[in-house]
C-alpha positions in Angstrom: 33.3 15.1 -30.0 30.2 15.2 -27.9 30.1 12.7 -25.1 26.8 10.7 -24.8 25.5 9.8 -21.4 25.3 6.0 -20.8 22.3 6.4 -18.6 19.4 8.7 -19.7 19.1 11.4 -17.1 15.3 11.8 -17.4 14.8 8.0 -17.1 17.2 8.0 -14.1 15.3 10.8 -12.4 12.0 9.0 -13.0 13.2 5.7 -11.6 14.9 7.2 -8.6 12.5 9.9 -7.8 13.4 13.6 -7.2 14.5 13.1 -3.6 16.7 10.1 -4.2 18.1 11.6 -7.4 19.2 14.7 -5.5 20.9 12.6 -2.8 22.6 10.5 -5.4 23.8 13.7 -7.1 25.3 14.9 -3.9 27.1 11.5 -3.4 28.5 11.8 -7.0 29.6 15.4 -6.4 31.4 14.3 -3.2 33.3 11.6 -5.2 32.0 8.8 -3.0 31.9 6.3 -6.0 34.7 4.0 -6.9 34.2 2.1 -10.2 35.5 -1.4 -9.9 34.8 -2.6 -13.5 32.8 -1.4 -16.5 32.0 -2.9 -19.8 29.1 -2.8 -22.3 26.9 -5.1 -20.2 27.4 -3.8 -16.7 29.0 -1.5 -14.2 30.2 -2.7 -10.8 31.2 -0.1 -8.1 31.6 0.6 -4.4 29.9 3.6 -2.8 31.0 5.0 0.5 27.8 5.7 2.6 27.2 4.7 6.2 29.0 1.6 5.1 30.7 0.5 1.9 28.0 -0.7 -0.5 28.5 -2.8 -3.6 26.4 -1.6 -6.6 25.8 -3.2 -9.9 24.1 -1.5 -12.9 23.1 -3.3 -16.1 21.7 -1.8 -19.3 22.0 1.7 -20.7 20.0 4.6 -22.1 16.4 4.5 -20.9 16.4 0.8 -20.0 18.5 -0.2 -17.1 18.3 -1.9 -13.7 20.5 -2.3 -10.7 21.2 -3.9 -7.3 22.8 -2.5 -4.2 23.7 -4.1 -0.8 22.1 -1.2 1.2 18.9 -1.7 3.2 17.1 1.1 1.2 17.4 -0.9 -2.0 16.0 -4.0 -0.2 13.1 -1.9 1.1 12.2 0.5 -1.7 14.3 -0.4 -4.8 16.5 2.0 -6.8 18.5 3.9 -4.3 20.8 7.0 -4.0 23.9 4.8 -4.3 22.8 3.4 -7.7 22.0 6.9 -8.8 25.4 8.1 -7.8 27.1 5.3 -9.7 25.0 6.1 -12.9 25.9 9.8 -12.6 29.5 9.0 -12.0 29.6 6.8 -15.2 28.0 9.6 -17.2 30.7 12.0 -16.1 33.7 9.8 -16.7 36.4 11.4 -18.9 37.7 9.1 -21.7 40.9 8.3 -19.9 39.0 7.5 -16.7 36.7 5.3 -18.6 39.7 3.4 -20.1 41.2 2.9 -16.6 37.9 1.6 -15.2 37.4 -0.7 -18.1 40.9 -2.2 -17.8 41.1 -2.4 -14.0 40.2 -6.0 -13.5 41.8 -7.0 -16.8 45.2 -5.9 -15.3 44.6 -8.0 -12.3 43.7 -11.0 -14.4 46.9 -10.6 -16.5 48.9 -10.3 -13.3 47.5 -13.5 -11.8 47.9 -15.5 -15.0 51.6 -14.5 -15.0 52.1 -15.8 -11.4 51.9 -19.5 -12.2 49.8 -22.1 -10.3 52.1 -22.5 -7.3 52.6 -18.9 -6.5 48.9 -18.2 -7.1 48.0 -21.0 -4.6 50.3 -19.5 -2.0 48.8 -16.1 -2.6 45.3 -17.4 -2.1 46.3 -19.3 1.1 47.9 -16.2 2.5 44.7 -14.3 1.9 42.6 -17.1 3.5 44.8 -17.0 6.6 43.7 -13.3 7.1 40.1 -13.7 6.0 38.0 -16.3 8.0 35.1 -16.3 5.5 37.4 -17.0 2.6 39.1 -19.8 4.6 35.8 -21.4 5.3 34.7 -21.2 1.7 38.0 -22.8 0.5 37.8 -25.6 3.2 34.2 -26.5 2.2 35.1 -26.4 -1.5 38.0 -28.8 -1.0 35.9 -31.0 1.2 33.2 -31.2 -1.5 35.8 -32.6 -3.9 37.5 -35.1 -1.7 36.1 -35.6 1.8 34.0 -38.6 3.0 30.5 -38.2 4.2 31.5 -38.0 7.9 33.9 -35.2 7.3 31.5 -33.3 5.0 28.7 -33.7 7.5 30.8 -32.2 10.4 31.9 -29.3 8.3 28.6 -28.5 6.8 26.7 -28.8 10.0 29.1 -26.3 11.5 28.4 -24.0 8.6 24.7 -24.4 9.1 25.0 -23.7 12.8 27.1 -20.6 12.1 24.7 -19.3 9.4 21.5 -19.8 11.5 23.0 -18.5 14.8 21.0 -15.8 16.5 22.6 -13.7 19.3 19.8 -12.1 21.2 17.4 -10.9 18.5 17.8 -10.0 14.8 16.1 -6.7 13.8 14.5 -6.2 10.5 17.4 -4.0 9.2 19.9 -6.8 9.9 17.9 -9.7 8.3 19.3 -9.3 4.8 22.8 -10.4 5.9 21.4 -13.2 8.0 19.4 -14.6 5.1 22.3 -14.2 2.7 24.5 -16.5 5.0 21.7 -19.1 5.2 21.3 -19.0 1.4 25.0 -19.7 1.1 24.7 -22.7 3.4 21.8 -24.0 1.3 23.8 -23.5 -1.9 26.5 -25.9 -0.5 23.9 -28.4 0.5 22.2 -28.4 -2.9 25.6 -29.0 -4.6 25.7 -32.4 -2.9 22.6 -33.5 -4.8 24.6 -33.3 -8.0 27.3 -35.5 -6.5 24.9 -38.3 -5.6 25.0 -37.6 -1.9 21.3 -37.3 -1.3 21.3 -39.2 2.0 23.8 -36.8 3.4 21.6 -33.9 2.2 18.7 -35.4 4.2 20.9 -35.6 7.3 22.1 -32.0 6.9 18.6 -30.7 6.4 17.4 -32.5 9.5 20.0 -30.4 11.4 18.9 -27.3 9.4 15.2 -27.6 10.2 15.9 -28.0 13.9 18.1 -24.9 13.9 15.6 -22.8 11.9 12.6 -23.8 13.9 14.2 -22.1 16.9 15.9 -19.2 15.0 12.7 -17.9 13.4 11.3 -17.2 16.8 14.1 -14.7 17.4 14.1 -12.7 14.2 12.0 -10.0 12.6 11.1 -11.8 9.4 8.6 -9.2 8.2 9.9 -9.4 4.6 9.7 -13.2 4.7 13.4 -13.8 3.8 13.9 -16.4 6.6 10.7 -18.1 5.6 11.8 -18.2 2.0 15.0 -20.0 3.1 13.0 -22.5 5.0 10.8 -23.1 1.9 13.8 -23.5 -0.3 15.2 -26.1 2.1 11.9 -28.0 1.9 12.3 -28.1 -1.9 15.8 -29.4 -1.6 14.5 -32.0 0.9 11.9 -33.3 -1.6 14.5 -33.5 -4.3 16.8 -35.4 -2.0 14.0 -37.8 -1.1 13.3 -38.4 -4.8 16.9 -39.2 -5.4 17.8 -41.2 -2.3 14.5 -43.1 -2.0 14.7 -43.5 1.8 12.6 -46.1 3.7 9.0 -45.0 3.1 7.8 -46.0 6.6 10.5 -44.0 8.4 10.0 -41.1 6.0 6.3 -41.0 6.8 7.1 -40.9 10.5 9.6 -38.0 10.1 7.3 -36.0 7.9 4.3 -36.6 10.2 6.2 -35.4 13.2 7.4 -32.3 11.4 3.9 -31.4 10.1 2.3 -31.9 13.6 5.0 -30.6 15.9 6.5 -27.7 14.1 5.4 -24.2 15.0 5.6 -23.3 11.3 3.6 -24.5 8.3 6.4 -25.3 5.9 5.6 -29.1 6.0 1.9 -28.6 5.9 0.4 -31.0 3.5 3.6 -33.1 3.3 1.6 -36.3 2.7 0.5 -34.8 -0.7 3.8 -33.1 -1.7 5.8 -36.3 -0.9 3.1 -38.7 -2.0 5.1 -40.2 -4.9 8.1 -40.7 -2.6 6.0 -42.2 0.2 4.3 -44.6 -2.0 1.5 -46.9 -0.9 3.3 -48.2 2.2 4.4 -44.7 3.3 1.0 -43.1 2.9 -0.6 -46.0 4.8 1.8 -45.3 7.7 1.1 -41.6 7.5 -2.7 -42.4 7.6 -2.2 -44.7 10.6 -0.3 -42.1 12.6 -2.8 -39.4 11.8 -5.8 -41.6 12.6 -4.3 -42.7 15.9 -3.5 -39.1 16.9 -6.9 -37.9 15.8 -8.8 -40.4 17.9 -7.1 -39.0 21.0 -8.6 -35.6 20.4 -11.9 -35.3 22.2 -14.8 -34.1 20.1 -16.2 -30.7 21.1 -19.7 -29.6 20.4 -21.0 -26.0 20.9 -19.0 -22.9 21.6 -15.2 -22.9 21.7 -13.9 -23.7 25.2 -10.2 -23.8 24.5 -7.7 -22.7 21.8 -7.0 -25.2 19.2 -3.3 -26.0 18.8 -1.4 -25.9 15.5 -1.0 -29.6 15.8 -4.7 -30.2 16.0 -5.3 -28.0 13.0 -2.6 -30.0 11.1 -4.2 -33.3 12.1 -7.6 -32.3 11.0 -6.3 -31.1 7.7 -4.5 -34.5 7.3 -7.7 -36.4 7.9 -9.7 -34.2 5.5 -7.1 -34.8 2.8 -7.2 -38.6 3.3 -11.0 -38.5 3.2 -10.8 -36.5 0.0 -8.3 -38.9 -1.5 -10.7 -41.7 -0.8 -13.7 -39.8 -2.2 -15.4 -40.4 1.1 -17.7 -37.4 1.7 -19.3 -38.8 4.8 -15.9 -39.2 6.4 -15.1 -35.6 5.5 -18.3 -34.4 7.1 -17.6 -36.5 10.3 -14.1 -35.0 10.6 -15.4 -31.5 10.3 -18.3 -32.2 12.6 -15.9 -33.2 15.4 -15.4 -29.5 16.1 -18.3 -27.2 15.7 -17.0 -24.4 17.9 -17.6 -21.6 15.4 -20.2 -20.7 12.8 -17.4 -21.0 10.2 -17.1 -24.7 11.0 -20.7 -25.2 9.9 -20.0 -23.3 6.7 -17.1 -25.7 6.0 -19.4 -28.7 6.2 -22.2 -27.0 4.2 -19.8 -26.1 1.5 -18.4 -29.6 1.4 -22.0 -31.0 1.0 -22.8 -28.5 -1.8 -19.6 -29.2 -3.7 -20.6 -32.9 -3.8 -24.2 -32.3 -4.9 -25.9 -32.6 -1.5 -27.7 -29.3 -1.6 -30.5 -30.1 1.0 -27.9 -31.5 3.4 -25.8 -28.3 2.9 -28.9 -26.2 3.8 -29.5 -28.3 6.9 -26.0 -27.7 8.2 -26.1 -24.0 7.3 -29.4 -23.4 9.1 -28.2 -25.4 12.1 -25.1 -23.1 12.3 -27.2 -20.0 12.0 -29.5 -21.2 14.8 -26.6 -22.2 17.1 -24.9 -18.8 16.6 -27.8 -16.5 16.2 -26.4 -14.1 18.7 -23.0 -14.0 16.9 -23.9 -14.6 13.2 -21.1 -15.1 10.7 -21.9 -13.0 7.6 -20.3 -15.6 5.3 -22.6 -18.3 6.6 -25.7 -16.0 6.4 -25.0 -15.1 2.7 -24.3 -18.8 1.9 -27.5 -19.9 3.5 -29.5 -17.1 1.8 -28.2 -18.3 -1.6 -29.3 -21.9 -0.8 -32.7 -20.6 0.4 -33.2 -18.7 -2.8 -32.3 -21.8 -4.9 -34.9 -23.7 -2.9 -37.6 -21.2 -3.6 -37.6 -19.8 -0.1 -37.1 -16.2 -1.1 -39.0 -14.6 1.8 -36.9 -16.6 4.3 -33.7 -15.4 2.5 -34.9 -11.8 2.5 -35.7 -11.9 6.2 -32.3 -13.2 7.1 -30.5 -10.6 4.9 -32.4 -7.7 6.5 -31.7 -9.1 9.9 -28.0 -9.2 9.0 -28.2 -5.7 7.6 -29.6 -4.4 10.8 -26.7 -5.9 12.7 -23.8 -5.3 10.3 -24.8 -2.8 7.6 -22.6 -2.5 4.5 -22.9 -1.2 1.0 -22.3 -4.6 -0.4 -25.2 -6.1 1.6 -27.4 -3.2 0.6 -26.7 -3.9 -3.1 -27.5 -7.6 -2.5 -30.9 -6.7 -1.0 -31.6 -4.3 -3.9 -30.6 -6.8 -6.5 -32.8 -9.5 -5.0 -35.7 -7.1 -4.9 -36.4 -7.5 -8.6 -38.3 -4.7 -10.3 -37.7 -1.0 -10.0 -40.5 -0.2 -7.6 -39.3 -3.0 -5.2 -35.8 -1.6 -5.4 -37.0 1.8 -4.5 -38.7 0.3 -1.4 -35.5 -1.4 -0.4 -33.6 1.9 -0.9 -36.0 3.9 1.3 -36.1 1.2 4.0 -32.3 0.9 4.1 -31.8 4.7 4.2 -34.4 5.1 7.0 -32.8 2.3 9.1 -29.3 3.7 8.6 -30.4 7.2 9.5 -32.0 6.1 12.7 -28.9 4.0 13.6 -26.5 6.8 12.7 -28.4 9.2 14.9 -27.9 6.8 17.9 -24.2 6.2 17.2 -23.0 9.1 19.4 -20.3 11.6 18.8 -17.9 11.6 15.9 -15.2 10.2 18.2 -17.3 7.0 18.4 -17.8 6.9 14.6 -16.1 3.9 13.0 -15.3 2.6 9.5 -18.1 0.0 9.8 -20.6 2.4 11.4 -24.0 3.2 10.1 -23.0 6.8 9.3 -20.4 5.7 6.8 -22.7 3.2 5.2 -25.5 5.8 5.0 -23.2 8.2 3.1 -22.0 5.5 0.8 -25.5 4.2 0.0 -26.6 7.7 -0.8 -23.6 8.2 -3.1 -24.3 4.9 -4.8 -27.9 6.1 -5.4 -26.7 9.4 -6.8 -28.3 11.3 -3.9 -25.3 13.6 -3.4 -27.1 16.5 -1.6 -28.5 14.0 0.9 -25.1 12.4 1.2 -23.6 15.8 2.1 -26.4 16.5 4.6 -25.7 13.1 6.3 -21.9 13.8 6.3 -22.4 17.2 7.9 -24.8 15.8 10.5 -23.0 12.7 11.5 -19.3 13.5 10.8 -17.2 12.1 8.0 -13.7 10.6 7.7 -11.3 12.4 5.4 -11.1 9.6 2.9 -14.8 9.5 2.5 -15.1 13.3 2.3 -12.6 13.3 -0.5 -14.5 10.5 -2.4 -17.8 12.4 -1.9 -16.1 15.6 -3.2 -14.8 13.9 -6.3 -18.3 12.5 -7.0 -19.8 15.9 -6.6 -17.5 17.9 -8.9 -20.0 17.9 -11.8 -23.4 18.4 -10.0 -22.4 20.1 -6.7 -19.1 21.9 -7.4 -19.6 24.3 -4.5 -19.8 21.4 -2.0 -16.8 19.8 -3.6 -14.8 23.1 -3.3 -15.8 23.6 0.3 -14.7 20.0 1.2 -11.4 20.2 -0.7 -10.6 23.5 1.1 -11.2 21.9 4.5 -9.1 18.8 3.5 -6.2 21.0 2.2 -6.2 23.0 5.5 -6.0 19.8 7.6 -3.2 18.3 5.4 -1.1 21.4 5.5 -1.5 21.8 9.3 -0.5 18.2 9.8 2.7 18.8 7.7 4.9 16.2 6.1 5.7 15.7 2.4 3.0 13.1 2.0 0.3 15.4 3.3 1.7 18.3 1.2 1.5 16.2 -1.9 -2.1 15.2 -1.1 -3.0 18.8 -0.6 -1.4 19.8 -3.8 -3.3 17.2 -5.8 -6.6 18.5 -4.3 -5.7 22.1 -5.1 -5.2 21.1 -8.7 -8.7 19.7 -8.7 -10.1 22.9 -7.2 -8.5 24.9 -10.0 -10.7 23.1 -12.5 -13.8 23.9 -10.5 -13.1 27.5 -9.5 -12.7 30.6 -11.6 -9.2 31.8 -12.3 -9.7 35.0 -10.2 -11.2 33.2 -7.2 -8.6 30.5 -7.3 -5.7 33.0 -7.4 -7.2 34.7 -4.4 -7.6 31.4 -2.6 -4.0 30.4 -3.3 -2.7 33.8 -2.2 -4.5 33.5 1.1 -3.4 29.9 1.6 0.3 30.8 1.0 0.1 33.8 3.3 -1.4 31.8 6.1 1.1 29.0 5.7 4.2 30.9 4.6 6.2 29.2 7.4 5.6 25.8 5.7 8.5 26.2 3.3 8.4 22.8 1.8 4.7 23.2 1.0 5.2 26.7 -0.5 8.1 25.3 -2.6 5.8 22.5 -3.9 3.1 24.9 -4.8 5.3 27.4 -6.6 7.4 24.7 -8.4 4.3 22.9 -9.7 2.6 26.2 -10.8 -0.9 25.3 -9.6 -2.2 28.8 -10.0 
């Protein structure tokens, strides 16, 4: 009888990728996989790698998923350990499959036969040798029977242990740290179901204090630590809704956290907790915010000092209270207390426009442009031009757009100028003027080493491409230099009308990629060679490939990629 693979090999290779599949196959061949349990729904196994990893696979055939405790799974998904487990399962003999299926069943039968007393003693014996198990059992027992004081002491100790940072926690070690914190939060959230919401608030106060400091000592690039903090905030809100603490005191606590914390997890707490705070709590929150806000001196003109996070939080609070009252003038006054950037003017102008005050919006916008004419903010310029056009001042808007284009040229701004021009003849004039200005500026930009992503040379090439002037685009690229990414885009755009230019560019890019080396560069080079094949004749392309492979015969991985994919 033919054995059917539980996991489809083609699907497994596609999910894992060739490299990961090969490594998983090696792990399976080395017999590094130990199946713990297997049934129709899932497979649980341990895989011996750098460490012992726990793997779990669900599903079968072409539809399956998995999880592994290794860092590679956390970073990239389906890993070599999961691949090894799937391949091991596919290769199990019938007797091996039966043993794996019944492994935990035998243990369950054995434990049931022990009786309660002997089972208890067995677990206690294990707990004496396993500190984590002992901690879990103590907390579980305390949740059932301990008073609040005892629970508070035990759970605070658990929080302290979970959030402890010795030195600095690197990115690769964050997963375990986060897992322990999540475990502590699991225990805290259980208390809500037991009607101990006030105890939850006490514990979370300790948690937030610990996390505020801990997050400064970890690499939380993946946001796992922040997610734990956010989860704790959700538990806090649920506890407040259940316990209904004194609204005045709650307002003071939340206000302090929003203003004094280095993190933004309590940002906007007066809104998220509005129902719990009630009228009295919101009034106290407003009083505290207003009192603190009045102590901040108003600044006009350019920024003279860095605004603190607390000041940003206070300003946002005052803006929210003004919005809650529907008081536009108060909102303007709050924003006008700090006009140290052009963007501050934009914020006021947008507020005015949102509330039907278009002329007032234009007044603030033009004042901001005048004040920061030496350092214009493109967002403010475009906003102002829109208002000018709505007011019938098209010439003023056009003048400001051209002035901005001369300072910060971009394809998007060019298309805006062209769209505003109207008829076809006017658009041609805009095109010619922009190309002439960009050509002059590109000629003054210096050598290729000074050429930047936002430089006139790149914008010139892209504008010419947008207009379909591909020959002129190649001439500009040859004259002023061109980044690889733009050269490839130009080559793709030229495949139909200028295939010779496209082939020349692809050949240059392939040469650079191969000389740099690395699988990523080899794959990019291979993709471009395939495009060249469609543009070149079979004989010419075969000759090109032969020459390329001769010159780079030492690049074994590249040669292997070419021959395996049969590009010729």
